[in-house]
N, C-alpha and C positions, 0 to 999 in steps of 0.2 A: 504494500500500500504506499509506503514511504517513497518508493521509486516512482509510482504513478504521480503522487503529488509533486515530486521534484521535477518530473518531465513537464507537468502542467505549468508549473511556475516558470520553467525555462521558456515554454511556448508563449506564455503571456508576456513575459519580459521582452522576448524577441519581437512580438507584434508591436511593441511600443518603441522599437529601435533602441533598446537599452541593452546593456550587458546582462547575461543570464544571472539569476539569483538563486543558484542551487544551494541547498543547505550545506553548511560547512562540513558537517559530519560526512556527507556523501562524497564531497571533494577530497576530504582528508583520507577517506577509505580508498578512493581511487589512486591517490598519490602514493599510497603504501603498496599498491599492486606491483608484483614483480615485473609486469610488462612495462609499466610507466618507469620503473627504476631502470629497466633495460634501455628504453628509449632515450633516457637522459644520461646513460652510461655512468650511473652512480655506483659508488661502493661505500661501505661503512668506513667512516674515518677512524684513524688510529686512536683518537681521543674521544670517540663517540660522534654521533651525528652522521652527516653524509658529505661526500665530496664527489665531484664528477671527474672522470678521466679527461673530459674535454677541457682543453686549455685555451678556450677562445670565447670571449664575451659575446661575440656575434651569434653564438648558438642559443643563447638564453634570452628569454623575454622578460624575466623578473630580475630585479637588481641583484638579488642573492640566489639566482636560479642555480648556480653551480654547487650550492651547498644546501638548498632548501627545495626538495622535490614538490612540496605542497604549494609553495609560492609560485613555482614555475608552472604547475598545473593550473592554478587559478588564473595566472596571467595568460596562459594559452587559451583557456576557455573564453576569457574576455576578448582576446584578440581575434578569435574566430568570427566574432560578430562585427568586425570593422567593415566599413562600406565596401561593396563589391567593386567600386570604381578604382580601387588600388591596383587591380589587375594582377600582374605577375609579382608585385611586391606584397600582395595580401598574405597574411600568415597561413591561410589555407593552401596557398601555392608554394610557400616556402617550407611548410611542415606537413606534407601530405600523409605521412605515416601517423603523426600525432592526430591529425584531423580525422582520419579514418577510425582510429581507435576510440577517440572521445565521442565521435558521432554514434558509434555502436554502443558504447557504455552508457551514454546519457540520453540516447534517443533523440539526437539533435536533428530533427527533420526540417527545421525552419532556418537553417543557416543561409547567409547570403551566398550567391552563386558567382564568384569572380571568374574571369576568363584566365585560366592558367595556361596560356599558350606555350610558354617556354618549357614548362614541366611536361605538358602533354606531348610536345614534339620530341623532347628527349626520351620520354618513356616509350613512345611509339618506335623510335629509332632503336632503342635497346631491345624492345619487344621480349621481355622476360617470360620464359616458359619453364625452364628447368635449370638445374645448377650442377656444376662439377667442381669438386675441390681438387686443385692441381698442386702437386708436391714436386718441385724440382729438387733433385738430390743434392747432397752437400757439395759445396764448392770451396775448397780450402784456400783458394787464392783471393777470396773476398771476405773481409772480416764480418760483414753483415750476413753472409750466406754460408758460413762454415758449418752450420747445423742443418742446412737445407732452408727451404722457404715454402710458404703456402700462399696461394691466391685462389680466388673463385672465378670460374668461367660461367658466364650467364648465357645460356643457349636459347635460341628461338625454337618455335614448335617443330620446324622441319629439319632439325639438326641431324637426326638419324636417317630419315627418308631421303634427304638430299645431300647428306654428308657436308654440312655447312659449318662445321666447328671452327674453321679458319675465319668465318665471318662473325663469330661471336665476340663478345666483349670480355675482357679480363678485368676483374676487380682486385686491385692491389693496394695494400697499405704499406707505406715505407717512410723512411726518414727523408725529410726535405732538406737538401743540402745546397747552399749557395756558395759559389766559389769552388775551389779545388783543394780540399783538405787531403793531406797525405794519409796513408793507411794507419799510421800510429795515432795521429790526432783523430781520425775518423773512428777508430776503435774506442779510444778514450771517451770521446764525446758521446758515442753511442751507449757506452756503459753508464755514463753519468747523466744521461737525459739531456744532452746538449743540443739535440736536434728536435724540431717539431716533427710530428708525424701527420701525414695526409693520406686520404683515400684518393685513388685515381682509377678512372675507368678508361681503358685503352683497348684497341683492337687486339684480340688474342694472338693473331699471327705475329704481331710485333714481339710479344712476350715469348712466343714459341721460338722465334728466331734468336732472341737474346739468350735463352737458356740452353736450347739444343745445339745451337751453332756457335755463338760467340763464346759461351762459357763451357760448352761440351758437357752438359748435365743431362742425365736421364730424367725423364718426366713421368710421373705417375698421376693418372687421372682417375679420381674417385667419383663416379656418378652418384649423386645424392638422390634420395627418394622424396625430395621436396616437391610438392604439387605446384602447379602454375600459380595458384593463389598465394602460397607461401613464398615462392620465389619473388612474385610481384610485391608482396609486403616488404621483403628485404630490400628490394631495389628502391622502393619509395623512401625508405629510411636513408639509403645511400644518397639520394637527392638532398636530403636534409643536411648531410655531412659534407656537401660540396664546398671545398676550400676551407673547411673547419679544421683547426689545428688541435692535435692531441699531444700529450707528453709521449715521448718515444724512448724506450729502453730496450736494448738488445735482448735481455734475458727474460723480461716479463711482459711489459706493455709494448709488444712487438706485433709483427704481421700476423702471427698465428693467434694471439690472444684477441686482437681486434676482430678477426674473422669468426672466432667463437661467439663473440657478442652479436655479430650479425645473424648467425644461425639461431641464436636465442630469440631474435626479433622475428625471424621467419617462422619458427615453430614455437609458439608460446608453451611454456611448461617444461621444456628440456633445460637442464642445468649443466652447462659445459664449463663455464669459467670458474665455478667453485672449486674444481680440482686443481687449480693452478695458482695457489696463493703466493708462491715465491718465484718460480720460473715457468716459462711457457716455451719449451723447445719444440720445434715443428713436428718431429716424429711422435712426441707424446700427445700433441693435440690431434694429430691424425688418428692415433690410437683411440683417443677419447671420442672422436666423432664416429669412428667405426663401432666402438662399444655401445654408443647411444643408439645404434640401429639405423643410422642415417645413410649408410653406404649400400647401394644395390649392385654396383658393378665396378670393376677395376680394370683400367686399360693402361698399357705401358708403351711409351714412346722412347726408344733408345736415342742416345745422343749421336751426333754426326761422327764423333770419334769412335764410339763403340761400333757403329755401322762399318766404318772403314776397317777397324781391326778385325771384325767378323769376316769381311770380304778378303782380307789378306791372309787370314789364318790358314786356309788350305793351300796356299801357294808355296812352292819350293823356293829356296834361296835364289836360284837362277830366275825364276818367274818374278820374284820380288825385284830383282835387278831390272827386269823388263818394265815393270810398272813405274819404277823411278825414271827410267829413260823415256817412257811414253808420256809421263806427266810433264817432263821438261821439253820434249819434242815429239808431238803426236805423229810426225812424219815417219818416225821409226817403225810404225805399225805396217808400213808398206814395204819394208825390206824383205828380201827372200828368207832371211833367217827367222824373222818373226812369223811370216806366213807359213813356214814349215811346221809350226806348232799345231797341235790338234785344235779344231775350231772351238771346242768347249773350254780349252785352256786359254785361248786368245780372248774369249768372251770375259772370263774372270779377270784377266790381267787388264783389259781395257776398262772394265767397270771400276776396278780398284784404282787405276790411274786417274780416272775422272773424279772419283771421290777424294783422292789425295789432292788433286788440283783445287777442287772446291774447298776442301778443308783448309789448305794453306792460304786461300784468298779470303777467308772469313774475317770480317772486320776491317778489311783494307778497301781503299778507294778503288772504284772500277778501273781495271787495266785492260785496254784493248787487246794486248798480246795474250793475256790470260783468257779473255773472253773468246779469242780466236782458237786457242788450244782446246778450250772446253767444247766449243762447237764441233771441232774436228773429231774429238773423242766421242761426243754424242752421236755423230753420224755413224761412226763405227759400231757403237753399241746398238743403234737401231737396226743395223744390217745383220748383226750377230749378237742378239740379246742374251744376257746371262740368266741363269735360273734365279728365281726369287730369293731374296736374302732372308734366311731363317735364323733369327737371333734368339737364343734361349733367354727367357725372362729370369733375371736375378731374383734373389729372395726379397720378399716384401719388406720395405724399410720399417714399417710399424710392428713387424713381428720380431725384430731384433730386441735385445735386452733393453730394459728401461734406463733412463739417463742418469739417475743419481745412484751412487754406489757407497754402501757401508762396508767397511773392511775390518776384519778381526784376525789377527795373526799371532803366532808364537814362533820364537826362534832363538838363535844364539849368535853372539858376536865375540869371537875369541874367548870362548868358555864362559861368557856372561849371558845368562838367559834373560829373555825379555818378552813382554807382551806388547803388541802393537795394535793401535786403534786408529782407524782412518775414515774419512768422509771425503768423497769427491762429488762436487755439485754437477759436473757434466764432463765427458759423457762416454768416452771410449779410448782405450789405448791399444797398442799393437797386439797384446796378448789376450785381450778380453774375448768373451764369447762372440763368435764371429758371424753368426747368421744375420743377414741384413746389412752388413757393413763391408766395405771394400777392403781387401787385403792390402796392408801397407799404409792405412790412413789412421791418424791419431789426433784427437782433439780432447784435451783435458783442461778444464777450467776450475780453479779454486779447489785444490786438493790439500787436505790437512792430514798429517800423520803424527800421532803422539806415541811415545814409547814409555813403558814402565819396566825399568830394570829391577833386579833383585834389590832388597832393602828399601822398596817403595820409592826408588829414585825415578822421577818423571822428567822427560825432556821433549821439547818440540823437535821432531826429527826432520820434518820438511813442511813447507807451505808453498805450493806451486800456484802462482797466479795464472799461468797459462803454459801449456806444452803442446805444440802443434807439430806434427810430422807428416809429410806427404812423400811417400815412396812409390812412385809410378814407374813401372819397368820400361826400359828402352828396348827398342827392337830395330830391325834393319830399315824400317820405314819411318817410324816416329822416334824421336830422341828427346823426351821431356827431361827437365831437370828435377831432381829430388831435393827436398829442402826441409829444414826444421828450425824452430825457434822456441825458446823457453825462457822463463824468468821467475824468480821467487827467492825463497830461503831454503837452504839444505845443509846437512851435516857433511863435513869433509874431514879427512885426517889432519890432526893438528901436530904441532911440534913436540908436544909432551905425551904423545900416544893417545890423547883423548880426541873427541870429535868436536869440531868448531862449527858453529852456526854461521854461515856466510850468506850474503846477498849476492845474486848473480843475474846476469843476462847473457844468454849464449845463443848461437845460431850456426847454421852451416848449409852448404850446398854440395851436391855431388850427383851420383847416378845410382840407379837400381836396375838389376837385371833379373829376368825370369830364368832361373837355373834349371827348374823342372816344374812339373805340374804342381801348383800350390806351394812353390818354394821361391822366395825372393832373396837375392843377395844385394847388399847396399854398401856403398863407401862414400863418405862425405868428408870434406875438409871443414873444420870448424873454427870459430873464434869465440872467445869468452872474456867477459869483463866481470871482475869479482871484487867485493869488499870483504877483506879477511883481517881479523884483528891480529893474526900472527905475521902479517906483512907490514913492512915499514910504510909503504905508500898506501894512501887511502883507497885508491883504485888500482888493481893489477890486471893488465891484459894478458891473454894467452892465445896461442894458436894450437890447433890439434887436429884430431881425426875421430871419426865415429864410423865403425864398420860392423857388419854382422850378417846373420842369416835369419830369415823368418819362414817358418814352415807350418802351414795349416795341415795338421795331421788328423787321423780319425778321432783322437781323444780331445783335441782342442788346438791351441797354438803354442809352438815352441819358438823361443827367441834366444839366439846366441849373439852376444854383443861385446865388442872391444872398443874402449875409449881411451883417449890420451889428451892431456892438456899440458902444453909446454909454456910456462910463464916467462915473462920478460925478466923477472927477478931471479931466475934460475930454478924455481920450483918445477918439478916434474910430477904429474899425477896421472896414474893410469888405472884402469880397472878392466876386469874380465867377468862377465856375468852370463848366467844361463837360467832360463825360467821356462816352465811348462805349466800351462793351464788346462785343467780338465773341466769340460763343460757338463756340470751335473744336471742342469736344466736351463731353460731360457734365461732365468734371472738368478742363477746360482752357479758360482764357479769356485774351483779350488786350485790355488796356484802354489807351486813349489819353486823357490828361487834360491840360487846359490851365487855368491859374489866374492871375488878376491880383489882387494884394493892395494895399490902401491903408491908410496909417496917418498920424496926426498927427505921429508921431515919426520917420518916415523917408520917403524917396521911394518911389513905387510899385515893386513887384517883380513880374516875370513868371516863370512856371514852366511847363515842359512835361515830361511824363513818359509814357514808354511802358513798360507793366508787363505781365509774364506772370504769370498766377495759376494755380497748380496746386492743385486741391482734392483733398486726400488725408487719409484717416484714419490 
């Protein structure tokens, strides 16, 4: 009955061209509804009350709308009754998602009817019908994409029947960067919230070219079971967020978290963001969306590099020589020597040469000579087409282990027993459970290890801010560099036989080779800068090496590694280590590690550690 009287009051007030006079209790109740909280991107403040993730006054109609959902709702209801002559500037045109919801909740049948031509034209152009969550795999060469990325593809009704995915729009949330910050500054400002975040709607073909070609990233497309109405509701809210700034942080308020909020707008009642109070790593958010029952189909698009490698894999060394020659000079395919090869082998070589030529031209300005070589190879491919490329789909990224790791270990160091306790915030090292992760890739962020020796002696063993390693194997056709970078605090041998906690930054570059199936060998030259209380200088530089073997075996991963640092002050520090991880289950691993360390300052030390690793978000 109260609802009826409220609606009658609204109608009467509207007939007099005044703002509606809904009972405060009704509006207060609506302001507490999860859907209104979602529309305003509110969260509970650390000291109570509310705060909005939106960092832009233009988004709010009330003076305190960023911290008062009730005031914002009342201001919105009043604004909906502004004169229709405002046209595209009318609040109904600026806030279509709010308008729809409030009209449904309050039965607002008498609202003015402004002409929202800009919104209508935009909405018709997007023509939302269904949605796809797109996950470009991790890209270690970009600080913002080390953990992968997520975006939404908004499809039209004929996407399957007419194969029009390339005509769809991609909805992306990312940091807005003015100028050209270097990678270190970019990473720091991204961690500290130094960039605003914005939503952008761009043609999907542009994002596809960026990820598959420019960055050579595999793409996973998760078809969502959102209805046309749910997809439309989400797109309406995207219009409300046009050019609206959010706070942006790499680890929590990032691309993946913002998309979870949009999905909560699309389907009222699902709770996706509640599971990410600290970090929102893309693979974890993909897993949450899948667990919520939103995924109905998964498609895989391999990167241009993976397609090239798949085409060259069956070629012999002599045939790979031919593809290199043809990519440089397609006229070589007309020589008697090449024509003597069987037609099916020529087809494979020509196709591989064309793919290599296009791969090398990616991201470069159009070159007439390259275009001419490409055309010559395409002509040959059309005359002698190769078989369709069949690429085995790798493991689903969301089925890999979870991103946060708790560690409990026991060991001995030169006859001193200890227990070790560790926590890593994110998210994978070379020896971790391997399914869903590429061999030779490591990204560790914020790892803490504490040791408890006999007689209850505690010490901080290490605090890694970041440790990133990219070991991509070289071959006859492609010769990528391998590299690593790390920084933080760690224990090293001291001059009195004890362990000294030092601050360090180190990195290196080199090469990796595929020695056998699932076996990588790597060798890198390294540099290190260290602050050590045993050294006279405040900062001590060193040059060195880091080499080893990584073998993915039936039990898990085995890593054999040798390191050396040769300091400018004469100190020489070397180590030899071996570790084997047994994959007990997807989120549980057991690692045995042995290490021998050498230093000019102390006698050699031996360490043995058995560690249980629990991967848990």
